[in-house]
N, C-alpha and C positions, 0 to 999 in steps of 0.2 A: 197221450200226446204223440204225434207223428212228426217226422221231418221229411219234407219234400225237397229233393235236390234237383235244381234246374241247371243244365249244362248248355251254355250258349257260346257259339262261335260266330264272330262277326266278320264280314268281308273286310279286306284291307282298305283302309281309309275311312271306315265307318265306326272306328273304335270310340271316338268321342261322343258322337250322337247316339250310338248304341248303348253306351254306358249311361248317358243321360236318360234315355228312354227306359232302361232297366231300372234305374233308380226311381223313375216315375211309377213304373209298375208296382214296385214294392211300397212306395209311399201310398199308392191307392189301396193296397191290400189292407192297410191299417183300419180302413172303414168297414171291412167285412166281418161278419159273425164267424167266430171260430179262429180268427187269426191270432197268433200269440206273439211272434217276433220273426226277424229275419237277419241274415248276414249276407253281404255280397263280397266275393273274393275275386280279385283281378290277377290273372296269371302273369307273373313278372317276366316270364320267358316268352309269352305270347299275349300281348296286350289285347288282342281281339277275343280272348278266351275269358269268359266270366262264369263263375259258379255262384249260384245263390242257394243258400240253405234257409228254408222257410219252416217255421214251427207252427203247427196247427193243432187245435184241440182234438180233431178226429180226421180220419180220411174222408168221411162224408162231407165235412166242412170244406176241406181242400178241393175235393172233386166238384162240389157245388159251385164254389167260387171260380174254379177253372172254367166251368161251363158258362157261367154268367159273364166272365171277363174276356173270353176268347175272341169276341168280335169288337172289343173296345177300340177306340181311336188310337190309343197308345200301342196296342198290339198290331194294329194295321200299319202303323208307321215303323214299328220295329221289324216286322217280318221281312220286308225287302232288303234290310241290312244284314240279314243272316247269311253266313256262308253255307250253312246246312240247317235242317230243322232242329229246333231245340229238343234236347232229351230230358226226360223227367223220370225220377225214381222216387217212389214212396217208401220210406224206411221207418224203422223204429230202432231205438238204441238197445243194444244187447245189455240186458240187466245183469248178466252173469259176470261181467267184468268189474 
């Protein structure tokens, strides 16, 4: 299993709609092959900063869904609300700890 971390910064004034659309993205992910679970974190010091941790069966699954979903209506509506492009990290848990 892998964890994909998405770092999102929204423009001032776009926090509510940006969060709504982010929630929609992750609700949609439930229907894709390889999706396991997700968590959304809202920065208490910067409400326009959202971090999503998504667990996937494999990197191939996560990458395939990213490619399929990148032109979705939800992403098209979210993109103009971004203060900067979203960052994405593909990670795995350190099993030595």
